[in-house]
C-alpha positions as CSV (number, residue, x, y, z in Angstrom):
1,P,-4.1,6.3,-20.9
2,E,-2.6,8.1,-24.1
3,R,-1.1,11.0,-21.8
4,E,0.4,8.4,-19.5
5,L,2.6,7.1,-22.2
6,D,4.3,10.6,-22.5
7,D,3.4,13.8,-20.9
8,E,5.4,16.4,-23.1
9,H,5.2,19.2,-20.4
10,V,6.3,16.9,-17.6
11,R,9.1,15.4,-19.7
12,R,10.5,18.7,-20.7
13,A,10.4,19.8,-17.2
14,F,12.3,16.6,-16.0
15,E,14.9,17.2,-18.9
16,R,15.6,20.6,-17.5
17,L,16.0,19.2,-14.0
18,L,18.5,16.8,-15.1
19,Q,20.5,19.3,-16.8
20,Q,20.3,21.6,-13.8
21,R,21.1,19.0,-11.0
22,R,23.3,16.7,-13.1
23,P,22.6,13.7,-10.7
24,D,24.7,10.4,-10.8
25,V,21.6,8.2,-10.5
26,V,17.8,8.7,-10.8
27,H,15.7,6.9,-8.2
28,V,11.9,6.8,-9.0
29,F,9.4,6.2,-6.4
30,N,6.3,7.1,-8.4
31,L,5.3,7.8,-12.0
32,H,1.6,8.4,-11.4
33,N,0.7,11.6,-13.2
34,L,4.3,12.0,-14.5
35,G,4.3,9.4,-17.3
36,L,6.2,6.3,-18.5
37,S,8.7,8.3,-20.4
38,L,10.8,9.7,-17.6
39,P,13.1,6.6,-17.0
40,R,13.8,6.6,-20.9
41,V,14.9,10.2,-20.7
42,A,17.2,9.4,-17.7
43,R,18.7,6.6,-19.6
44,A,19.2,8.9,-22.6
45,H,21.4,11.1,-20.4
46,G,23.4,8.0,-19.5
47,L,22.1,7.8,-16.0
48,P,21.3,4.5,-14.2
49,V,17.6,4.2,-13.0
50,V,16.4,2.6,-9.9
51,F,12.5,2.1,-9.3
52,S,11.0,1.5,-6.0
53,S,7.4,0.2,-6.7
54,N,5.4,1.8,-3.9
55,N,2.1,1.2,-5.9
56,Y,1.2,-0.8,-9.0
57,W,0.8,2.2,-11.4
58,P,2.8,0.8,-14.5
59,I,0.6,-2.2,-14.5
60,C,-2.7,-0.7,-13.2
61,P,-4.0,2.7,-14.3
62,R,-5.6,2.9,-11.0
63,A,-2.3,2.3,-9.3
64,Y,-3.7,-0.3,-6.6
65,L,-5.2,-3.2,-8.6
66,F,-8.6,-2.7,-7.5
67,G,-11.6,-0.7,-8.8
68,P,-15.5,-0.5,-8.8
69,E,-15.8,-3.4,-11.4
70,I,-12.9,-5.6,-10.2
71,P,-12.5,-5.5,-6.3
72,R,-9.1,-7.2,-6.6
73,C,-7.2,-7.6,-9.7
74,S,-4.0,-9.4,-10.8
75,G,-3.0,-6.9,-13.3
76,S,-3.3,-6.5,-17.1
77,G,-0.9,-9.1,-18.2
78,G,-2.4,-11.4,-21.0
79,D,-5.3,-9.0,-21.3
80,D,-6.1,-7.0,-24.4
81,G,-6.9,-3.8,-22.5
82,E,-10.7,-4.7,-22.2
83,R,-10.5,-5.1,-18.5
84,C,-8.7,-1.9,-17.8
85,A,-11.0,0.0,-20.1
86,R,-14.0,-1.3,-18.3
87,C,-12.5,-0.5,-14.9
88,S,-11.0,3.0,-15.5
89,G,-12.4,4.3,-18.8
90,G,-10.7,4.8,-22.2
91,T,-10.5,2.4,-25.2
92,R,-9.3,-1.1,-25.2
93,A,-6.7,-0.2,-27.8
94,A,-5.3,2.7,-25.8
95,H,-5.0,0.5,-22.6
96,Q,-3.2,-2.2,-24.6
97,Q,-0.8,0.4,-25.9
98,R,-0.3,1.8,-22.4
99,R,0.4,-1.9,-21.1
100,D,2.9,-2.6,-23.8
101,A,4.7,0.7,-23.1
102,A,4.8,0.0,-19.4
103,V,6.3,-3.6,-20.0
104,R,9.1,-1.9,-22.4
105,M,9.9,0.7,-19.7
106,L,10.2,-1.9,-16.9
107,R,12.2,-4.1,-18.9
108,H,14.5,-1.7,-20.8
109,D,14.6,1.8,-19.1
110,I,15.1,0.5,-15.4
111,D,18.3,-1.0,-14.1
112,V,17.1,-2.2,-10.7
113,H,13.6,-2.5,-9.5
114,L,13.2,-2.6,-5.8
115,A,9.9,-4.2,-4.8
116,P,8.8,-3.6,-1.0
117,S,7.4,-7.2,-0.7
118,A,7.5,-10.5,-2.3
119,R,4.0,-10.3,-3.6
120,V,4.8,-7.0,-5.3
121,R,7.6,-8.6,-7.1
122,E,5.3,-11.6,-8.1
123,L,2.7,-9.4,-9.4
124,Y,5.2,-7.2,-11.5
125,V,6.8,-10.3,-12.8
126,A,3.5,-11.9,-13.7
127,N,2.7,-8.7,-15.6
128,G,5.8,-8.8,-17.9
129,D,8.7,-7.3,-15.8
130,D,12.1,-9.0,-16.0
131,P,12.6,-11.3,-12.9
132,E,16.4,-10.8,-13.1
133,H,16.3,-7.2,-12.1
134,V,13.4,-7.2,-9.5
135,R,14.7,-7.4,-5.9
136,V,12.7,-7.5,-2.8
137,L,13.7,-4.7,-0.3
138,R,11.2,-4.7,2.5
139,Q,10.2,-1.2,3.6
140,E,10.6,0.0,7.1
141,P,8.9,3.2,8.2
142,P,11.1,6.0,9.7
143,M,9.3,5.9,13.0
144,V,10.2,2.2,13.9
145,E,13.1,3.0,16.1
146,A,11.3,5.7,18.0
147,I,8.3,3.3,18.5
148,W,10.4,0.4,19.8
149,R,12.4,2.7,22.1
150,N,9.3,4.5,23.5
151,T,6.7,1.8,23.4
152,G,7.7,-1.8,22.3
153,S,10.9,-2.1,24.7
154,R,8.8,-0.9,27.5
155,R,5.8,-3.0,27.0
156,R,5.1,-5.5,30.0
157,I,4.0,-8.9,28.8
158,V,1.3,-10.6,30.9
159,D,-0.2,-14.1,30.9
160,R,-3.7,-12.9,31.3
161,L,-5.7,-9.6,30.8
162,E,-8.0,-8.5,33.7
163,R,-9.8,-6.2,31.2
164,P,-11.2,-6.2,27.7
165,L,-8.7,-6.8,24.8
166,R,-8.1,-3.4,23.0
167,V,-7.9,-3.9,19.3
168,A,-7.2,-1.0,16.8
169,F,-7.1,-0.2,13.1
170,F,-4.8,2.6,12.3
171,G,-5.0,4.5,8.8
172,S,-7.3,6.2,6.5
173,V,-10.8,4.8,6.6
174,L,-11.2,3.7,3.0
175,P,-12.9,0.7,1.5
176,H,-9.8,-1.0,0.2
177,K,-8.4,-0.8,3.7
178,G,-11.1,-3.3,4.7
179,V,-12.4,-1.3,7.7
180,H,-15.8,-2.9,7.0
181,V,-14.2,-6.3,7.6
182,F,-13.1,-5.3,11.0
183,V,-16.5,-3.8,11.9
184,D,-18.3,-7.0,10.8
185,A,-15.9,-9.1,12.8
186,V,-16.5,-7.2,16.0
187,Q,-20.2,-7.8,15.7
188,A,-19.6,-11.5,16.1
189,L,-17.6,-11.2,19.3
190,P,-19.2,-11.4,22.8
191,R,-20.1,-8.0,23.9
192,G,-17.9,-6.4,26.5
193,R,-14.8,-8.7,25.7
194,V,-13.2,-6.5,23.3
195,F,-12.7,-2.7,22.9
196,A,-12.5,-1.8,19.2
197,C,-11.2,1.4,17.9
198,V,-10.6,2.9,14.4
199,L,-8.0,5.7,14.3
200,G,-7.6,7.6,11.2
201,E,-9.2,10.3,8.8
202,T,-12.4,9.4,7.2
203,P,-12.4,11.2,3.7
204,L,-15.5,9.4,2.3
205,A,-18.6,10.3,4.3
206,D,-20.7,7.7,2.6
207,Y,-18.3,5.0,3.6
208,L,-18.4,6.1,7.2
209,T,-22.2,6.1,7.1
210,A,-22.1,2.6,5.7
211,L,-19.7,1.4,8.5
212,R,-22.0,3.0,11.1
213,R,-25.0,1.1,9.7
214,R,-23.0,-2.2,10.1
215,D,-22.5,-1.4,13.7
216,P,-26.0,-0.7,15.2
217,E,-24.9,-1.1,18.8
218,Q,-21.9,1.2,18.3
219,R,-19.4,-1.4,19.4
220,V,-16.7,0.2,17.4
221,H,-15.4,3.6,18.4
222,F,-14.3,6.0,15.5
223,A,-11.6,8.3,17.0
224,G,-10.8,10.3,14.0
225,G,-7.4,11.3,12.7
226,Y,-4.1,11.5,14.7
227,A,-0.7,13.1,14.4
228,Q,2.0,10.9,13.2
229,A,4.2,12.0,16.1
230,A,1.6,10.6,18.5
231,L,1.8,7.2,17.2
232,P,4.2,5.7,19.8
233,E,1.9,6.8,22.5
234,L,-1.3,5.5,20.7
235,L,0.1,2.2,20.0
236,R,1.0,1.9,23.7
237,Q,-2.8,1.9,24.5
238,F,-3.7,-1.3,22.4
239,D,-2.9,-5.0,22.5
240,V,-3.5,-5.9,18.9
241,V,-3.5,-4.1,15.6
242,V,-5.7,-5.2,12.9
243,V,-4.8,-4.7,9.1
244,P,-7.8,-6.2,7.0
245,S,-6.8,-4.9,3.6
246,V,-8.9,-6.3,0.8
247,W,-6.3,-5.3,-1.9
248,D,-2.7,-6.5,-2.3
249,D,-1.4,-3.9,-0.1
250,C,2.2,-3.4,-1.2
251,A,3.9,-3.2,2.3
252,P,1.9,-1.3,4.7
253,Y,3.8,0.8,7.2
254,V,1.4,0.1,10.0
255,V,2.4,-3.6,10.2
256,A,6.0,-2.7,10.9
257,E,5.0,0.1,13.3
258,A,2.7,-2.2,15.2
259,L,5.4,-4.9,15.6
260,A,7.8,-2.3,16.7
261,A,5.4,-1.4,19.6
262,R,5.2,-5.1,20.4
263,C,1.6,-5.4,19.1
264,P,0.7,-8.6,17.4
265,V,-0.8,-8.0,14.0
266,L,-4.2,-9.5,12.9
267,G,-3.6,-9.1,9.2
268,A,-5.2,-10.3,5.9
269,A,-3.0,-12.7,4.0
270,V,-2.7,-10.4,0.9
271,G,0.0,-8.3,-0.5
272,G,3.1,-7.6,1.5
273,I,1.5,-8.3,4.9
274,P,2.7,-11.9,5.1
275,D,6.3,-10.7,4.4
276,F,6.2,-9.2,8.0
277,V,3.7,-11.3,9.9
278,T,4.4,-15.1,10.7
279,N,1.3,-16.8,11.6
280,G,1.1,-17.8,15.2
281,H,4.5,-16.0,16.0
282,N,3.9,-12.2,15.8
283,G,0.4,-12.2,14.5
């Protein structure tokens, strides 16, 4: 946590960059592995700073508000650093110092904070950010127009399916994505009524092994990774997209992509998912 307060090498490189580029505004999308001091440097150069919070790194050393000790966390606000130290290592005092520095940065070194969902704004404000400068700007992935044009606008709506319902998970196969929730749910459904598929890279071999143990009859098909350019055609092949996140997912792209393909979303009521999914209307 001490290095995250101010990484001297990164700070100096950033100062050189500002002198070379002479920007009119600095827009920060991520500070993970860069340090809390960079917005202050930009302000010292007289530059306005915009912050888009695509993760929770300023209020969570692990960046995603979950960890091995605490599966889902509300942040470090009101804590003396003990919880962060237990979850990610380091001392209680160091994490308390980090939290205080993060709150100072959010409140004094950033002009406008753009949160990608209402839940992200809520969590940052609960952890000390100034509510007056935190605005919600929902993310829209770059492929939405192409997906609607090639898939959603051409999808034929039918009253009844004469085949099994096709349900898919898209994304990296990781525990916080909740793929195990999807796999467990499939086990409870009548056999043959649903074709269930997981599309995405599987970086953790142990997690994939655990998922296969939960699916002894191999009801879930693991299709592996896919090229982003293939997404419109892949979404065309499914009726429902499931987003079973077990963390406060900031604003998952896959929700907007699925809706653009006219696929209802079966999503967890966490993070930014409810910003896009209206129960009973589009998921």
